[in-house]
N, C-alpha and C positions, 0 to 999 in steps of 0.2 A: 503494500499499500503505499502513498505519493506521500510525503512527509508536508504538508503544505504551510507549517508553520513558520521558519526558518524567513522564505519570501514575503511572507506577512510583517515579519519583524522589521526585516531590511524595508520595506515600502514605507514601514512606520515611522524608521528612523529617519530616512530620506525626509519624507514630508514633514516632521519635526524641525527638522535642520533649514529648509527651507522658508518656512512661517519664522522660525527665530531668526534667519538673517535677514529675511522682510520686516519683521517689528524694528529690528534694530535700523533699519535704513529709511525707514518710515517715522522714526520715533527719535531718530538720534539727533539731538538740538534743536528740537522742534522749535521749540521758544524762542530761536534767535532768529526766525525768521522777519525781515522788516516787516512794520506795522502796517504801511503801505502796499502790501502788495498788489492785495486782489483789492481795488476800490469800486471794481465793477459788480462784487460782490456783497458789497455791503448793502446792498437796497433787501437784497434776497433777504440776509441774516435778518435786517428791520422786521422782513415782512414775517420771516420764521418766528421769531420772538412775538410780535404783535397775534399769530394767531394763538399762542398760549392762553389756556381757559375759555378762551371764547370756544360756542358751538360748531360745531363741523363745518367748513365754508366749502363748496363745490369747485367754485369759480371767484376770484379775485381780478379785477383789472390791473393789480400791481405786478402780479403773476409774470406777464411778459414773456408768453408764451410757454412756458412751463407749466405744467398739471398742478392745482397745488398739492396734491397731495406730495410732490417733491419738495414741499415745502416742511410738509408735517413729517417726512423723513430727517430733513435737519434740525427740525425742532426735537425729535426724538434725540441726535446726537447730543444736541446740544443739554437736555434733559442728562444722558448715559455718562457724558464725558466731562459736562460744564463749558462755561465759556472762558476763552483763554485771550492772551490778551492779540492774538492774531486775530479774534475775531470778535472784538467787542467792539 
């Protein structure tokens, strides 16, 4: 009978290594990003924060081509990770 445990362990270790490396690259000195890097995204941040506590809105004119669900996802991540100096 073929033992399938060793390839599964190897796949798990490689996957874990890729996730750790990606996390390191993404979050390394995250707070050092310039504050004005994404000025065009500031309106998205304000809209997402304005949706907090309001009843669900299917459409808002401030969405500028994005579905309102996109802004609820942004709001979810603000609540999950908090607001940093990058998106204040």
